[in-house]
C-alpha distance (Angstrom), angle and dihedral (degrees) to the residues before:
residue distance angle dihedral
M1 . . .
K2 3.78 . .
L3 3.82 90.7 .
S4 3.82 93.2 52.3
L5 3.72 89.7 51.8
I6 3.79 90.9 53.4
L7 3.78 89.9 47.9
L8 3.77 92.5 48.7
F9 3.79 89.3 50.4
L10 3.83 93.4 50.3
A11 3.69 90.4 47.4
L12 3.70 92.0 55.5
I13 3.83 99.0 42.8
L14 3.81 100.6 39.9
P15 3.76 100.4 65.1
A16 3.82 88.7 53.8
T17 3.84 95.3 51.4
P18 3.87 97.0 82.9
L19 3.88 89.1 58.1
L20 3.77 86.9 61.5
A21 3.90 95.5 51.7
L22 3.80 96.3 63.7
E23 3.82 94.0 144.0
D24 3.73 89.8 70.0
D25 3.81 98.2 46.0
S26 3.78 90.7 116.1
E27 3.85 90.2 58.6
K28 3.83 91.7 52.8
P29 3.84 117.2 102.3
I30 3.81 117.3 -102.6
Y31 3.75 119.0 -117.3
I32 3.68 118.3 -160.2
E33 3.87 131.3 -169.8
A34 3.86 125.7 -175.5
N35 3.74 143.7 146.9
S36 3.86 91.3 -111.4
A37 3.78 137.2 6.6
F38 3.82 132.6 -160.7
Y39 3.85 130.0 -172.7
D40 3.75 122.2 -164.4
E41 3.85 107.8 -162.3
K42 3.93 91.5 -165.8
T43 3.80 96.5 57.5
H44 3.80 96.2 28.0
R45 3.76 91.0 -128.4
S46 3.79 128.9 137.4
T47 3.81 117.7 -162.1
Y48 3.81 126.3 -163.4
T49 3.76 126.6 -170.3
G50 3.85 135.9 -173.8
K51 3.70 123.0 39.5
V52 3.68 95.1 -9.7
V53 3.77 118.6 -163.5
L54 3.83 124.8 -173.6
I55 3.79 121.0 -174.9
Q56 3.84 124.4 -177.7
G57 3.82 111.2 167.1
S58 3.78 107.8 -56.4
L59 3.79 93.1 -14.0
K60 3.86 115.6 99.6
V61 3.79 124.9 178.7
L62 3.77 127.2 -175.1
S63 3.82 122.9 -166.2
D64 3.81 146.9 147.8
K65 3.70 95.2 -118.1
M66 3.86 134.5 9.3
V67 3.81 131.0 -168.2
A68 3.82 118.4 -162.7
Y69 3.83 120.0 -162.9
L70 3.80 114.4 -148.5
P71 3.91 107.2 173.5
H72 3.82 95.0 160.4
G73 3.77 100.8 25.4
E74 3.73 92.1 -83.3
V75 3.71 129.7 93.1
E76 3.88 109.1 -101.1
K77 3.78 101.3 170.5
V78 3.84 140.2 -6.6
I79 3.71 127.7 -150.9
F80 3.80 119.8 -155.5
Y81 3.74 126.0 -160.8
G82 3.83 124.9 -173.3
N83 3.75 148.6 122.5
P84 2.92 83.5 -91.4
V85 3.90 124.1 -3.3
R86 3.80 106.6 -151.2
F87 3.70 128.4 -162.2
W88 3.79 138.9 172.5
Q89 3.77 136.0 179.5
K90 3.78 136.9 174.9
P91 3.95 103.0 -131.2
K92 3.79 95.7 -168.9
P93 3.82 133.6 4.2
D94 3.85 93.4 -111.3
E95 3.85 94.5 43.7
E96 3.72 131.3 86.7
E97 3.79 118.1 -110.8
I98 3.84 123.3 -90.4
H99 3.74 112.1 -126.9
G100 3.81 124.6 -167.9
T101 3.82 140.3 176.4
S102 3.86 132.6 -173.6
K103 3.88 138.0 141.5
R104 3.76 92.1 -106.2
A105 3.89 133.4 20.8
E106 3.68 131.9 -173.7
Y107 3.88 120.0 -158.2
Y108 3.83 117.2 -161.9
L109 3.65 105.5 -165.2
D110 3.79 100.1 -169.6
K111 3.83 91.4 53.2
E112 3.86 94.7 37.4
V113 3.88 89.0 -130.4
I114 3.80 128.2 140.5
V115 3.90 116.0 -163.2
L116 3.76 115.8 -161.4
I117 3.77 112.2 -157.3
D118 3.82 132.4 -169.1
D119 3.86 117.9 15.1
A120 3.93 90.0 6.0
V121 3.77 119.8 -176.0
V122 3.78 129.1 174.3
W123 3.73 129.1 -173.3
H124 3.74 126.6 -167.4
G125 3.78 111.7 177.3
T126 3.80 104.1 -47.6
N127 3.70 95.4 -25.6
K128 3.83 118.2 102.9
Y129 3.79 132.1 -163.5
T130 3.84 122.1 -168.3
S131 3.86 125.5 -174.4
E132 3.73 144.4 127.2
R133 3.80 88.8 -104.5
I134 3.89 128.2 23.1
E135 3.83 126.2 175.5
Y136 3.72 120.3 -155.9
D137 3.82 117.0 -166.7
Q138 3.76 106.8 -156.0
A139 3.86 94.7 -165.9
T140 3.82 95.8 53.8
G141 3.77 100.5 23.0
V142 3.82 90.9 -127.0
I143 3.75 119.4 151.8
K144 3.84 117.9 -160.6
A145 3.77 119.4 -172.5
G146 3.67 129.6 -169.4
E147 3.74 138.2 4.4
A148 3.84 120.5 -76.1
R149 3.84 89.2 -151.3
S150 3.84 94.6 58.7
D151 3.74 124.8 84.1
T152 3.81 94.3 176.0
K153 3.83 101.1 51.7
R154 3.68 111.4 75.6
V155 3.82 132.0 -160.2
K156 3.76 118.9 -137.7
I157 3.80 122.3 -159.4
I158 3.74 134.5 179.9
L159 3.76 115.1 -162.5
N160 3.79 114.2 -173.7
P161 3.85 122.0 -159.8
K162 3.84 118.0 -119.2
K163 3.73 112.2 -96.5
S164 3.73 118.2 -125.9
G165 3.82 118.6 -118.1
S166 3.79 104.3 -108.8
G167 3.81 103.8 -1.6
N168 3.74 90.6 -132.8
K169 3.81 114.7 109.2
S170 3.73 117.8 -165.4
K171 3.66 120.5 -136.2
Q172 3.78 120.5 -129.4
């Protein structure tokens, strides 16, 4: 009886453990699901199509098509295509998830950077960033939107103030 309670406890707690170790998301294996997959040994490219799902630690990406580049037998970068590509990741255990959408996304694994391109939108909590290009640095949590060289493409940001707990302030 005592052994079964311990096993039940472990079964409940162990699946939640990876969500707490977000700093090492980049060291986690990459899991991919798709309707079809194709690997070209000459170009070292792997192409996945149809309801593509990529999961690495707390990072999850959904797309219509994904191309992974493996020049030395390891994934160097991944390019996602979709209408839209969607991603989300929990940066820290005590923070809200970061969500993003775009028509194309590039994931540079060695730099831990996701670049959203074409109709890019990123939400973090109640804050929203909109631009043609948004970079999200997973390691530092930095979000960069827009291009400094462009006067015609604008960045739109909505920053919401924190809401107080009850809204009632007592007078002293």
